[in-house]
N, C-alpha and C positions, 0 to 999 in steps of 0.2 A: 921249289915248285909246290903249289898247293895240291894236295891229293884229292882224288874224287871221293865222293861219299857213297857208301854201300849201306842200304837199309833193308833189313829182313822184314817181310810182311807178317804181321801178327793176325791172329784169327779175327779180331775186331775190325781189321782193315781189309779183310779178304772179300772176294766176290763183289768188288766195285770196280768201275772203270778206272784205268790208269790216269786219265786226264782229270777225273774228279778227285782222285787221291792227291794228285799234285796241287790242285787248286786249294784243297783244304789245308795242305801244309804250307803252300806258298801263294797266298791269295793275291799277291801283286802280279802274278803271271797271268796273262791273257791267253785265250785259246790259240791265237795265232802264234804266240811265242812258244807255247807248249808243242804245237805241231812242228815247229821248226826244230826244237830240241830233239824231238823224236825222229824227224826226217833225216837229220844230220848225225844221228846215232849218239848224241851226247847223253841222252837218257836211254837206258837199256834195261831189260828184265832178264835175269839169268844169263847175261852176256849177249843177248840177242836183241836185234831191232824189232820193235813191236809198234802197233798202231795205238792211237789214243783210246780206242774202244776196247783194248785188251783188258780182260777180267783178271784181276789179281787173285792169286791163290796163296794160302798160308805157306810160309817158309820160302817163297820166291824172294829173290834179292833184286832190288831196284838200284841201278847205278845212276848217280846224279853227278853233273859236272861240278868242277870247283867253283866256289863262290856263287852258288845258285841264289843265295840270299841277296847278292849284290846286283843281280840282273836288273836293269832299269825297269821301272814300272811302265806299263803301256796303258793307253787310254781305253783299251778294250777290256782291261781287267774287271771282271764282274764283282759285285758285292756278294759277300757270303750270305746265302739264303738260310733263314731259319726254317726249321721244319714246321710245316703248316699243321694246325690242330686237326684232328680227325673229326669229320662231320658225324653227326648223330646217325645218319643213314649208313655211312661206311662202317662205323663202329658196330652197329647192329648186324650188318652184313658179315663182317669178318668173324664176329663171334659165332654166327650161325654156321660157319664153315669149320669150326673146331670139331674134330672127330676123336681126338685123344688129348688129355691134359693130365700131367702129374707135376711133381715139384721140379722136375728137371727138363721136361720136354713138352712142347705143344705140337700137335700135328693137324694140319689143315687139309681139307678137301678143296683144292683150288679150282675155281670155275674156269672154263675155257674163255679165251678172249681177254683175260686180265693179265697184265705184265707183273712179274715178280718185283722188278725194280724199274725206276724211271729212266727216261732217256729223252732225246729230242722229240718234243710234241707229245710226250706221255706224262700226263699230269696225275692220273689215277693208277695206283699200283699197290701191291701188297706191302712193300716196304713203307709206304706212306701211311699205312693203317695200323702198324704194329703197336703204336702207343695204346691202342684200344685193348691190347692183350696182355698188359702188365699184370692184371689180376692181383695187385698188391705185392708183387715179387720185389725183394729188396734191391735187385739190380734193374728194376724197371722193365722196359719193353724187351721181348724176346729177340733173338738174333737169327738172321738167315744163315744157314750152313750149306745150302745147295740151291739150285734153281730149276725151274721148269720153263719151257718156251711159253710165250704168251698164249698160244692157241692150244697148248696141251693142258689137260685137266688132271686132277688127281692128287695123290699124296705129296705133301710138302712139309718137311720137318723143320721145326724152329727150336732153338736152344734157349733155355732159361738160365742166363748167367754165363760169364766168360769161360769158366772152367768146363762147363758142359758143352759150350760151343767148340772149345778146343778138342774135347773128346769125340764129339760127333764129326767134326771136320777130319780128324785123324781116321775115323772109320770110313768116311767117304774116300779119303786120299789113298788109304791102303786097301781099298776095294773090299772092305768087310761089310759093306751095305749091299744087300740083295734086293734089287729093285726089279719088279716085274711090270711090264707094260702090256696093255691090250691095244691092238690096232686092227683096223679093217683095211685090207689091201685090195687093189683092183686087179684081180686075177687069182689063180690058185697055184701056190709054189710047188715045184717039183725039183728035188724031193720035198716032202711035206715037213720035214724036220731037218735042221742043219745049222751050220755055223757060217757067218759072213765075216771074213777077215780081210778088210780093205782099208788101207790108210787114207786119211782125209787131210785136206789142207784148205785154207781159206783162199777164195779167189781174190785176185788183185782188184782194187777199186772199191767203191762204197756200197756195193750190192749186199754184202753180208752173207753171200752164198758160201756154203762149203762144197767141196768137190772131191771126187776120188783122185788121190794123188798119184803122180808118176813115181816110179822107183827111185829116180834121182832127185826128187823134189826135197830141198833142204827143210821146208816147212812141214813135211809130211809127219803125221802122228798116227801110229797104229791104232786101229779101231776094230773091236771084236764084238759081234752080236750073236747070241744064240736065239733061235726061233723054233716054234712048234705050231703046226696048224691044228686048231681045236675043232673047227667046223668050216664048211665051205658051201657055197651056193652055186652048184653046177658050173663051176669055172668062172662065174662072173666076179666073185670076190671071195675072200677068205678071212676068217677071224684068226689072228695070230697072237700068241703069247710070246713076248720077247724079253730077253735078259741081256742088257748091255753090259758087257764085262769091262768096258772102258767108258769114260764119260766125255766124249767129244761133243762139241756143239752140233746140233741137228743130226747126230749120228744115226738114229733110227730112221729118220726121214730119208737120208741119203742112202743108207744101206738098203732100204726097201726099193727106192726108185732106181738106183744104179746097180745094187748087188743082186736083188731079185728080179729087177726089171718090172716091178709092180709097185707103183707109188701108193702111199697111204691115201685112202679116200679123203678128198677135201684138201689135199696138199698141192695147191696150184703152183707154189714156189718151186718145188722139185719135180712135180709130176705133170704140170700143165693140164691139157685136156684129158690125158689118160687117168687123171685122179678123179674124174667125175663119172658117176654111175647113175643111169636113169632110173627113176622110181619115185613115186609120190612119198614114200616113207623114208627117203634118203636125203639127209641134210648135206649142204655144201660145205659145212664146217669140217675142220680137221678131225679125223677119227683116230685120235691117239690119246690114251688115258694111262696115267701112272696108277696102276691098279693096287699095288701093294709094296710095302717095304719091310725088310727085316734086318736089324742091325743090333750090335751090342748096346744095351741101355747104358747111358753115360754114368749112371749110379754104380755100375759094376754088378748089378743084380739081374742076371738073366738077359733075355733078348727082348727087344721092342718089336712087336709085330702089329702092323696096322694096314687095313684095306679100305679103299674108297669105292663107293658105288659108281656105276656108269653115269655120266652126265645125261641130261634129258635127250639131247640130239642123238647120242649113240644108243641109248636105250630104245628109242623109237626105231632106229635102223635095225637093231638086234631083233626087235619084234617083227619088223617087215620080213626078215629072212628066216624067222623061226629059231634064232639062236637063243640060248638060255642066259639072260643077263645076270642071273644070280648064281651061276656055276662058279666053281673055284678051282680051275685047272692049275696044276703046278707040275709041269712035265720035266723039270730040270732037277737032277739029283744034286744035293748039297755037296760041296767040295769036302 
């Protein structure tokens, strides 16, 4: 009997969708065939059934069925797409977002509304612009080592070279990266400071929603967020600093909406109408910003510390409520 194949995910292959990883390795497989392999459990990740949209992580193990190379071609198999050249406008834009650059690391201030990676119907994204940031490096374009949601702005770290990518990925995986987020929530938390410890799981179906998981949910993943209220506006809303101790999809958005009962302003997906606050100076965009990051520099020399200023829509809201957008609160003691 032919044995199944087990492939450990390397850093260079991490943070991409499972279906895209499969298509790159086995271009004869069409999407329908891939979906069937996943649906029937012939392809698994770390022994578990996952969806085609599952984002791979370093050191995860993908189980493949015997003779996957011999699975018949299908007419739906797409041609392998070459990476499109970066337009002059996009090259200029992404270079303007660089807030830190050294021999090992580039840090961007990602604008809101721009995806980090592509997907169905998403043609413009950070990953598609990275060729503009090679800056003559011997290994070319920098590598993504973590992600931010499309509508979340702020600090995004890129690695220059495979070894640095591995070191940075290890820092994120082992929770040595200290990421602080600023958010405006609809309401004023009581207590003003605390910890949200609520497991999350993905809803069934194509919605992409995360939800608070029941205790017996096999897909539940523990999620922990520390928060502190910096300022508030008479109960209408509050400025929070949040430190996600785990890195679950949409963790901060779900923890605010369901853990605090106060969605992030502009988060219609999880907060619905409760996420809207009336006022001429308040944008309907998501008010969630990756304010700062601190992690061991991949060179081994000290710590990398970078902060990103508020995006324009949040700065306008801060001005409306009289909050100080240039303050630097750091309410959480280091471990």
